[in-house]
N, C-alpha and C positions, 0 to 999 in steps of 0.2 A: 706547747707539748703534750697528746694525749700519748700515753704510754698502755698500751692493750696486749696483759699478762694469757699465756696459754696455760693455768693453771697445770694442768693434765700431766707437761708435759715434767714438772718442775715435783707434782707430788709420783709418777711415778719414777723418778730419777732417786727420789731420795729415798724412794721406799726399795729399792735395791743396791742402794748405795750405804745407808742406814741400817745396821745389825735390826733383826728382828729381834734382838732380845732385848731389847728397849721397850719395855712395856708399863703402866698406868697402875695406879691404887689395885684395880681389877682383874690385874695379868692379862688387861687387853692392849696390846701391840699399839708403838703409839711414832715408830721408826718413822711412814710417810710425813706426821704430821707436825716432827721433831725437824726433819729435813726442808719440808715444807715452808716452815714457820722460819728458821734461819737465814731461809732464802728470802722472803717478804725483806727480813729485817736489815739484811747487806743490801738488798736491792735500794731501800727506802734513804738507809744511808749515807748511799753511794750517789745517790741520784736526787733526793729530796724532791720528788715530782711535785706537781701542781693537779694533773687531771691525772687519774688509774683507772681501770677498768681490767677485773681481776676475770674471769672469763672460765668456768667448768663445763666439763660435759657431763651429762645425763637421761643422752640418747642412743646409748647404741643398742640397737634391736627396734627402737621407737622414732627415729631421728623418720623425718619424708622423704630420704632416700630410700628408705629400706620399701616403701610403697611405690617405686618406682624398680628397682632390685631387688629383689630381696635378702638376695645373695649378699649385696653391701654388710661389707667388715663381715658376714658370715663365720672368716676365718681365724677369727679373736676368740680367744679364751676369756670368758665373763673372769672381771678382775677379781681374786680370792676375796673371802666372806672376811678377812683379817685386815684386807684394805679398804675395801668397801663402806666398813665400821669409820673409818679414818676419814673419807670425803666429807662429812657434813661438819665435822671438827676442825677443817680447814676450812672450810666455808665461813663459818663460827669465827678463826683468827681472823681470817681477813677482814670481815665487817667490825671486831672490835682493835684492827690497828689503822681501822677510818677510811678502809674502800670500800668502793664501788664493786659485788660481786654479781655476776649475772649467769646464771643458768636456765635453759628452755629444755623440756622434753622432745620437742620436735624438731629443734635443731641444737648444732653443735657447734662446739665453742670459736670453731674456725667461722662459720656464720653470724656468731654474739660478734666477734672481732672484726668481723667484716662489716657487721652494720654501722658498730663504732668508729671507726675509721673513716669511713667513707662520709660519715654526715656529719662527724668531728673537721676532716677535710672540707666541706663546702660551708662551713662557719671560717675557717682561713688557719685551719690549729691543726698542722703534719702532726704525723703518729710515726710512731717508735713498737713493733709489735714484738713482743719477747720471747720469743721462740723460737725452736731449732728445725720447723716445720717446714720442709721447702713448696708444702702448696700456698703455703701467705704468701710467696713471692707474689704472687698474680692477684692481691693487694697494692702493690707499690706504684707510686708516681715518685716524679719528683719532691724530695724536701725529705721522705719517709726513709724509712731503719727498720728492716729485719734484724733483728741483736738475739746473739743466739749467749744468752750470760753467762751459764755455766763455762760455755767454750771460748768465752770473749772473743766472739767475734762481730763483728757487723757489717752486711750488705747494705746497700744501697740501691738506687733504682739502675743508677750507670753501670754499678758490679756484675749486677746480675748474668748481662753474657758471659762474662768470662767463666763465671761461676756455675753455671748453670747451661750453656752455652744456645740460650733463646734470649727474647728479652719477655719482661715481667707481663706481657699482655699477651704472651704467647703459651705461657705456662698449663690454660685448661688446655687447650690443645697437645702440648703435648701430652700432658697423662693419657686423652683423650686415642694416643695413635699410642704410645708406647704402653697406658695401662700404670697398672700402682697395684704389688702386690700386699702392700699394707693394709690396704682397705682392700683390697680384695674385688679393683675396679676390673675389666678387664682388658679393655684396648684391643689395638689389632693383634691377633694372633703371628706371629713372626714379626715384629717391628720393636726393637729395642730402643733403648736410648740414644744411641749413638744416627740409627735408621732415623727417627722422629723428630732429629733435631736438624738434620741435612735437607730433610722433605719441608721442615720449616723453614726452612734459611731459602730455600727455592720457591717455596707458595707462598710464606707466609703467614698463614691460616687455614683450618681446616677446610671451610667453606671453598678457597679458592681450590685446593689439592683436586678436590672430590667435582670441583667445578670442568678438572682438567685432565684427569687422570691419564689419559693418550700421552699425555708428555714425559712420564714419568719413565720409562721405558727408556726416556734419551736421556736420562741425566746418568753419571760416570761410577757410582759407588757399585761396589759389587750387591747383585741382587735385584738390580733396579729393574732389569728385563722381566723377572715373573714379578715385580712388587705390585704392581697396577693389579691383578687377578686377585691378589692376596687382598688390597685393600677393598676393592669392589664388594668381595665377598665375605667383608666385615664392615662394609656399612654401618649396619645395624649398631655392631656395638663400639663402632667408634662415635657417635653420634648419644649412645648411650651412655659410655665412658667419658662423655664431656661435659654432661649436663649432672653427672655424677660428681665430677670435679669441680667444678663453678661453685663460687664460696656467695652463698646467697647475702645479699648485702639490705636486707630490707626486713628484719625479725622486727614485729613489732615488741619492741621495747624500750624505754627511756632512757638516750642518751644525751640530753640535752649537758651541757658546759657545768651547770648545776646538780647535776644526776651525778656525773663520773667525778666533780672537785675532792681532792684528800681531805677529809676531815684532821681533826686532831685522834688522836689514840687514847682507847678509853683504859687506864693503865687497869682502873678496880677488876672490869672484866677482863680481862687478860691475863691478871695475877688468878681469876680465879679457875681461868680454863689453864692457866699453869699448874697451879696445883691440881685441878681433876688429872692432869696427865701426869703428872709428878715430876714436870721436870724443875728444873733448880734454876740456880744463880745467873746464869747466862744469858739467858734470852729475856728474863727480868731484865740485868743492867740493860742488854742491848734495847727492851721497848723505851727504856727511860729515855734513851741517850737518844731515841728518835723522838720521843715526846717535846722533848728541849728542841728539839733540831727545828720543830715545828711552827712558823710561823705563819700566819694565814694573815698578815700583812703583805708581808710577803711575798707568799702565793698569789 
């Protein structure tokens, strides 16, 4: 099993949940660093995984999707400087814990996770995506899991229709129609989530829908008679949104089994990083437990 962790989800969760009064010896905030480090320690203790990839976002404004659509994620405010200072320190912790970390200026964490998951799947390794991002659903096949670790919720391939009203293979087309305000993906104006789900239940895919727009007016849900004209006038927006929503699964990074195989934690480096951050004994004891638990022969 390969565990692919969406680091930003847990860094931002820590940023908002751990008081910003937690500072290091230079009075710099370390609240996100502390919360993220605690999450990783808890995850390793509870799971004791063999293969792990931790993906970071460093592509806001520089992603290839911004070339396609300059307004992609333009609605997001830049991360506060107090948080940006903690990103690199989080990557240092990941490395010291013996985990592979990935980041690319042209690709998002989703793309890195998609690349890891699909390549390892081709080698016969199922995947667990540790995230709460619904977009990741498109990556699931039989045997894979989307695990919202903090919310203690696991969604397998077969669970997606009940959870989201569509099949995993339809998530990209669902976002193409309904859009995504979080990422500033426009979709089709006037088409919401329920309508997008209803359309895909009938037509199965965006291509099939646009190949038979005349049949939309025959559907029985409210507004169907005028929906065909809306879809036609926003055809370009729908296909642009499809392009923006699709996770790119061929990022040029090393995703071999050896590259993502977990290593023994480097307790000396971890203690040095903890000293710099002003962390006390709790995380150190946890790191020692994780190191004791690590067994390369078992893994």
